[in-house]
N, C-alpha and C positions, 0 to 999 in steps of 0.2 A: 499559568504565569510564565513569562519568558525567562529563559536561563541564558545569561550572556556567556560568551567564550571569547578568548583573545588569541590572536595568532601573532606571535612575536616576530615571525618571518615576513609578515605582510608589508611592512614599511609604513603602515597606517597607525597613527597614534592611538593608544588605548581608548581615549575618550571618543574619538571619531568612530572607532569600531563599535562602541556601544550605541552611538547615535545611529549609525548605519543599520545595526541590527534591529533597533526599534522601528526605523523607517521601513525596513524590509518586512518585518512582521506585520506592520500596518498595511503595506501593499498587498501582502498575501492573505490578509484577513485573519491572521493568527492573533492579532491584538485588535480589540474593538473598544469603542468609546465606553468608559467606565472601568475598564480593566486596570488593575494596579500593577505598577512596575515593582520589581524587588526593591526592598529598602537599601539605602546606601550601605548600611551596616552589613546586610546579607551579601551584597555584591563584593564588598571589600573582603569579607571573610572567604567567599568562594573563589575569587580571582587573585587574592593577595596583591591588591593594588591600593594606591593612596586614595583616601576618601575624596580628596579634592578632584581627582580624575573623574570619579562618578558624578560628583556635584557639578562639574563643568559640563558633562554630557547632558545631565538632566536639565541644567539651566539653558543649554542650547535648544533642547527639545521644547522647553517651556517658552523660550523666546519665539520659536517658530509656530507656537500655538498647538502643538501636538499633545502636550501634557500639561498638567497643573499640579503644583505641590499644595498639599493641604497640611499645614503645620501640625505635627503630632499625630497625623493619620497616615500620610504617605504621598506618593506621586501617582497620579491617575491619568489615563488617556482621556483627552478631551475632544479630540478630533480625529476622525479616521478618513480625512479627505484624500489620503493617499491610496485608499482601497481601489483596486482595479475594478472597473465596471464589468469586466469579463471574467469575474472571479469563478463563475461556474465552469469555465473552460480550464481552469488551473489543474483540477484533478487528473483528467485524461492526459493533459500535456505533461504533467509531472511524472506520470507512469511511463509515458513514452521516453521522456528524458532519462529517467532512471534506467530503463532498458538500454538506452544508448550508452550510458555511463558504464553499465556492466560489460557491454561489448568492448568499450574502449579499454577497460581494465584487463579484460581477457586478451586484448591485443598487446598488452604490456605497457600501456600508458600510465604514468603516475598522475597524482592529483594536479600538479602544476601543469603538466602537458595537456591534460583534459581541459583545464580552465583556459589555457592559451588557445587550444583548438576551438573551444566554444566561443571565446571572445572574438577570434578571427572570423568565425562564421557569422556572428552577429554584425561585425563591422562590414563584412562583404555584402551581407543582405541589405544593410543600410545604404551602402554605396550603389548597389544595383537597384535601389528604390523599392525593395521588397518590404523593408521594415521602416 
């Protein structure tokens, strides 16, 4: 089951962070059709946020067809259409990326700098027509 986390420094609203985390988990194959999301009560207790924030996120996910609420039972993944068809390649790529992150940390970069460098590389590759 997915465990949500919030980053108060991100500038992204808490409900959108939850939505993004579910979408990312679907993309990476960490959530699959039939998996249950944590209950609103559990998320509220773990993250100390307003229940309406969680409900808003779950409603948005439901509106996009990714989850469905079953009253009295919970919220379940209904579609994994975001799953990457190249999912098998994720493992080796993740290991390489982790190695790169270790090198970046050893070079003295903090998390924000690493993310900025990564985003810049992705943007550059897109501009050059690589990605």
